[in-house]
N, C-alpha and C positions, 0 to 999 in steps of 0.2 A: 152409451150409444151401441147399437147392434148393427151387424151387417148380415144380410140374408142373400144367399145365392141359391138359385133353383135351376135345375136342368132336367132334361128328359133323356132317358136311355131308350133307344129304339132297337128292338129285336125283330127279326124277320117273322112275320106271321102273328105278332102279338101287339097288344096295345102298348103305348109308351108307358114306361115306369118312371115316375117322378121321384127325384132325389134332391137333396139339398144340404146346405150347411148354414147354421145360425151361429154367428160368432159375436161375442161381447168384445167391445173395444174400450179402452186400450189394453186390457189384460190378456186378451187373446183366447179366453175359454171358448171352446167350440163344441157344438152339438150337431151331429149328422143325423139325417132322417131319411126314411124311405116311405114315400107316400104322403098324402095330405093329412091323414089322421095323425101321424106322428108329428108333423109340423104344427098342427093346431094344438095338440097336447103340450108340446114344448112351449109354444107362445103363451098358452093359458098358465102354465107353471111359472113362467117368467113374470107375467103380470101379477100373479098371486104373490110371488116372492117380493115384488116391488111394493106390495101393500095396497094394491087396488083390488076391488071386489071382483070375484069370479064365482060363477055358480058352483057351489060345493059338489054337486053331483057330477059335474064334468071332471073335477080333479080326482074324485073317488074312483071314477071309471078308469082313470089312467094311473092309479096308484100314487098320486102326489100328495094326498092328505096326510 
């Protein structure tokens, strides 16, 4: 089971910066991310490691192959 937390950091005069934490339960291993691209990359890597098919080009782009 995984837990996903996402929040926005608002700075005056700038667009919101999205951050989050993806945590495996019950072992507690956590991965923090900044922005949607990092979240998608982490999710793709987790799906791949669980044995499900993921487009290989997506993983190569993120250094996971």
